[in-house]
C-alpha positions in Angstrom: -13.0 14.5 -31.2 -11.3 12.9 -28.3 -10.1 13.7 -24.8 -6.6 15.1 -24.3 -5.0 13.2 -21.4 -2.2 15.6 -20.8 -4.4 18.7 -20.7 -7.6 17.3 -19.4 -6.8 17.8 -15.7 -5.7 21.4 -16.2 -9.2 22.7 -16.7 -11.4 21.8 -13.7 -14.7 20.5 -15.0 -17.9 20.4 -13.0 -18.8 16.8 -12.1 -22.1 16.7 -14.1 -20.3 17.7 -17.3 -17.5 15.3 -16.7 -20.1 12.5 -16.3 -21.6 13.5 -19.7 -18.2 13.4 -21.4 -17.4 10.0 -20.0 -20.3 8.6 -21.9 -18.4 9.2 -25.1 -16.0 6.6 -26.6 -12.4 7.5 -27.2 -13.2 9.3 -30.5 -16.7 10.8 -30.9 -18.4 12.9 -33.5 -18.6 16.5 -32.2 -22.3 16.7 -32.9 -22.8 13.7 -30.5 -20.9 15.5 -27.8 -22.9 18.7 -28.4 -26.2 16.8 -28.1 -25.1 15.1 -24.9 -24.1 18.5 -23.5 -27.4 20.0 -24.6 -29.4 17.2 -23.0 -27.4 17.6 -19.8 -27.5 21.4 -19.4 -30.8 22.0 -21.2 -29.5 24.9 -23.2 -28.3 24.6 -26.7 -26.3 27.9 -26.7 -24.7 27.0 -23.4 -23.8 23.6 -24.8 -22.0 25.2 -27.7 -20.1 27.5 -25.4 -19.0 24.6 -23.2 -17.9 22.6 -26.2 -16.0 25.5 -27.8 -14.3 26.2 -24.4 -13.2 22.6 -24.1 -11.8 22.6 -27.6 -10.0 25.9 -27.2 -8.5 24.9 -23.9 -7.2 21.7 -25.4 -9.3 19.4 -23.3 -10.9 18.0 -26.4 -8.9 17.4 -29.5 -10.0 17.4 -33.2 -8.8 14.3 -34.9 -6.0 15.0 -37.3 -5.3 18.5 -35.9 -1.8 19.7 -35.0 -2.8 19.5 -31.3 -3.9 15.9 -31.7 -0.7 14.9 -33.5 1.4 16.6 -30.7 -0.6 14.8 -28.1 -0.1 11.4 -29.8 3.7 12.0 -30.0 3.8 12.9 -26.3 1.7 9.9 -25.3 3.7 7.5 -27.3 7.0 8.7 -25.7 5.7 9.2 -22.2 7.5 6.4 -20.2 5.4 6.2 -17.1 2.0 5.1 -18.5 -0.8 7.2 -20.0 -2.4 8.5 -16.8 0.7 9.3 -14.9 1.3 12.7 -16.6 -2.0 13.9 -15.3 -1.6 12.6 -11.7 2.0 13.8 -11.1 2.4 16.9 -13.2 -0.9 18.8 -13.4 -3.3 17.7 -10.7 -3.4 18.8 -7.1 -6.6 17.5 -5.6 -9.7 15.5 -6.4 -11.9 18.5 -6.2 -13.7 19.6 -9.3 -14.3 23.3 -10.1 -14.4 25.4 -13.3 -11.9 27.9 -11.8 -9.3 28.4 -14.5 -7.3 30.6 -12.1 -6.6 27.7 -9.7 -5.3 25.6 -12.6 -3.0 28.4 -13.8 -1.7 29.1 -10.3 -0.8 25.4 -10.0 1.0 25.5 -13.3 3.1 28.5 -12.3 3.9 26.8 -8.9 5.0 23.7 -10.8 7.4 25.8 -12.9 8.6 27.9 -10.0 9.4 24.9 -7.8 10.7 22.4 -10.4 14.3 22.8 -9.2 13.6 22.9 -5.5 15.8 21.0 -3.1 14.3 17.8 -1.8 15.0 19.0 1.8 13.5 22.5 2.0 13.7 24.8 5.0 17.4 24.7 5.6 18.8 28.2 6.0 20.9 29.4 3.2 24.6 29.1 3.9 24.1 26.4 6.6 27.1 24.2 7.2 26.9 20.9 5.3 28.7 17.7 6.2 29.5 15.5 3.2 28.7 11.8 3.4 30.4 8.9 1.8 28.7 7.3 -1.2 25.9 5.0 -0.2 26.8 1.3 -0.3 24.4 -1.6 -0.1 24.5 -5.3 -1.1 24.3 -5.7 -4.9 21.0 -7.5 -4.8 19.2 -4.9 -2.7 20.8 -2.1 -4.7 19.6 -3.7 -7.9 16.0 -4.0 -6.6 16.0 -0.4 -5.3 17.2 0.9 -8.7 14.6 -1.0 -10.6 11.8 -0.1 -8.2 9.6 2.6 -9.8 5.9 3.0 -10.3 5.0 1.3 -13.5 1.4 1.2 -14.8 2.1 0.1 -18.4 1.2 -3.6 -17.8 1.2 -5.9 -20.7 -1.2 -8.8 -21.3 1.1 -11.6 -20.0 0.3 -13.9 -17.1 2.4 -13.7 -13.9 3.5 -17.0 -12.6 2.0 -18.4 -9.4 5.6 -18.7 -8.0 6.2 -14.9 -8.6 2.9 -14.0 -7.0 3.8 -16.2 -4.0 7.2 -14.6 -3.7 5.7 -11.1 -3.7 3.1 -12.0 -1.1 5.6 -13.8 1.1 7.8 -10.7 1.1 4.8 -8.5 1.8 3.1 -10.4 4.6 4.8 -13.7 5.0 6.4 -15.1 8.1 10.1 -15.6 8.2 10.3 -17.2 11.7 8.7 -17.5 15.1 9.9 -16.1 18.4 9.2 -18.3 21.4 8.1 -16.7 24.7 7.3 -18.3 28.0 3.6 -18.8 28.8 2.7 -17.4 25.3 2.1 -18.8 21.9 5.0 -18.4 19.4 5.1 -14.8 18.0 5.2 -14.7 14.2 7.9 -12.5 12.8 7.0 -11.0 9.4 9.3 -9.2 7.0 7.5 -5.9 7.5 7.6 -4.3 11.0 4.3 -3.9 12.8 3.5 -2.0 16.0 3.7 -4.3 19.0 4.4 -7.2 16.8 0.7 -7.5 16.3 0.7 -7.9 12.5 -2.5 -5.9 12.3 -2.8 -5.8 8.5 -3.7 -8.6 6.1 -3.3 -9.1 2.3 -6.2 -9.7 0.0 -5.5 -10.4 -3.7 -7.6 -9.7 -6.8 -6.3 -12.2 -9.3 -6.8 -11.3 -12.9 -4.1 -13.0 -14.9 -2.0 -15.5 -12.9 -0.9 -18.9 -14.2 -2.3 -21.9 -12.3 -5.0 -20.0 -10.4 -8.5 -18.9 -11.4 -9.6 -15.3 -11.5 -11.2 -14.2 -8.3 -10.7 -12.7 -4.9 -8.4 -14.4 -2.3 -7.1 -13.8 1.2 -3.4 -14.6 1.9 -2.8 -16.8 4.9 0.8 -16.3 5.9 0.9 -19.1 8.5 0.4 -21.7 5.7 1.6 -19.5 2.8 -1.7 -20.2 1.0 -4.5 -18.3 -0.7 -8.0 -18.7 0.6 -10.8 -18.3 -1.8 -13.0 -15.3 -0.9 -15.0 -15.2 -4.2 -14.6 -16.7 -7.6 -16.6 -13.8 -9.0 -15.0 -10.3 -9.2 -18.2 -8.4 -9.0 -16.8 -5.0 -9.8 -14.1 -4.3 -12.4 -10.7 -3.4 -11.1 -10.7 0.0 -12.9 -13.7 1.1 -10.9 -12.3 -0.3 -7.6 -9.1 1.7 -8.1 -10.6 5.1 -8.8 -11.4 4.6 -12.5 -7.7 4.3 -13.4 -7.7 2.3 -16.6 -4.4 0.5 -16.1 -5.9 -1.4 -13.2 -7.8 -3.7 -15.6 -4.5 -4.9 -17.2 -2.7 -5.6 -13.9 -2.1 -9.3 -13.4 -2.9 -9.1 -9.7 -3.9 -6.4 -7.2 -2.7 -6.8 -3.6 -5.0 -5.0 -1.2 -3.7 -4.3 2.3 -6.5 -4.4 4.9 -6.2 -3.4 8.5 -7.8 -5.6 11.2 -9.0 -3.0 13.8 -9.5 -5.4 16.7 -6.1 -6.9 16.4 -4.5 -3.5 17.1 -7.1 -1.6 19.1 -6.9 -3.7 22.2 -3.4 -2.4 22.8 -3.4 1.1 21.2 -6.0 3.8 21.4 -7.9 4.9 18.3 -5.4 7.4 16.9 -2.3 5.4 17.7 -3.8 2.2 16.5 -4.8 3.7 13.2 -1.4 5.3 12.7 0.1 1.9 13.4 -2.0 0.3 10.7 -1.0 3.1 8.2 2.7 2.6 9.0 2.4 -1.1 8.6 0.7 -0.7 5.3 3.5 1.5 4.1 6.1 -1.1 5.2 4.3 -3.9 3.5 3.8 -1.9 0.3 7.5 -1.2 0.0 8.3 -4.9 0.5 5.8 -5.8 -2.3 7.4 -3.2 -4.6 10.9 -4.4 -4.0 9.9 -8.0 -4.3 8.2 -7.3 -7.6 11.3 -5.5 -8.9 13.4 -8.5 -7.8 11.2 -10.7 -9.9 11.4 -8.4 -13.0 7.7 -7.3 -12.6 6.2 -3.9 -12.7 4.3 -2.6 -9.7 2.5 0.5 -8.6 1.0 1.5 -5.3 -2.3 3.3 -5.3 -4.6 4.8 -2.6 -7.2 5.9 -5.2 -9.6 3.2 -3.9 -13.4 3.2 -4.0 -13.6 2.1 -0.4 -17.2 1.0 -0.2 -17.0 -1.1 -3.4 -13.7 -2.6 -2.5 -15.0 -3.6 0.9 -17.9 -5.4 -0.8 -15.6 -7.0 -3.4 -13.3 -8.4 -0.7 -16.3 -9.4 1.5 -14.9 -7.3 4.5 -16.7 -6.7 7.8 -17.5 -3.0 7.8 -16.1 -1.2 10.8 -13.9 -4.1 11.7 -11.7 -4.2 8.6 -10.3 -1.1 6.9 -8.9 -0.9 3.3 -5.6 0.8 3.7 -3.8 0.8 0.3 -3.1 -1.4 -2.8 -0.2 -2.6 -4.9 -0.8 -3.7 -8.5 1.7 -6.0 -10.2 2.2 -7.4 -13.7 4.6 -7.8 -16.5 5.9 -4.7 -18.2 8.3 -3.8 -21.0 11.8 -2.8 -20.0 11.7 -4.0 -16.5 15.4 -4.6 -16.2 16.6 -1.0 -16.8 17.7 0.9 -13.8 15.9 4.0 -12.6 19.0 6.1 -13.5 19.0 4.7 -17.1 15.2 5.2 -17.3 15.4 8.8 -16.1 18.3 9.7 -18.3 16.4 8.6 -21.4 13.2 10.6 -20.6 14.4 13.6 -18.6 13.6 15.9 -21.5 10.0 14.9 -21.5 9.7 15.7 -17.8 11.3 19.1 -18.3 9.0 19.9 -21.3 5.9 18.9 -19.3 7.0 21.1 -16.4 7.7 24.1 -18.6 4.2 24.2 -20.2 
């Protein structure tokens, strides 16, 4: 038997049982799962009931069954990476419960709202003013079209030049503004509240040419990477919320807020909001720069904060992990979003109609 990635998130599973199931490999003898459940719940009959429910609900698949073959077909054709279907089509929160009603309600809501306007709340019949077709420079338009969240990284090293370009766009300095009686003010590509540049970039390097694996801090004033640690003490998958694709990313850029750099000017709420906004600006720059270089990239806020702080050697309370952007080589990086969506729209529609 094996887990079904497209149905697994529909049935909310109590955390203890989820932990038991995670001990299994991708394909496991049903007797082994039954023994694990029996050991975990201490009741053989209850273990059988749980196993049968998981199979009947499609959470576990029997190898060679019609359901397993259908799942294999779905997974092989799903364009956005094996975990994205769960995250974007059937999950709503990180809470675990065994309430089947909640999952079914969400499924109905997904179908009911699949065709909703992206700007809800406008009264029906309201006057609309047509706009001319958007027009941007060809280079920016190309990057915007190719920017999409891609997790299907392949095992190919990213060049140090490409990593440098992405970091430079994310947090690099394009020029300095001189001011009387003050040191030169660095102007970065991403806006920041008060021009304070309150967020920094750390990089977990896993597969980049010309640089060893490890943890680095990007220093924009010299466009250099400072070594934080040559030992990645926790695997990337665990650092990014047990998302398996993280282990195949060539590099993970982690955006970290420096509290003191912002707090002296803004109060707690405004300062924190300023850091969040800057993290968003920096992330988008990283995503567009990756698209410009023909790389795949995906932002993720599913971060194990405590372990990430330890891995980056941050000062607790003084530095805050804000978000991350993972980059790497992918297949089909040059197709536009429109071309990509046209090819796979039927899969999205099928997933939404289940």
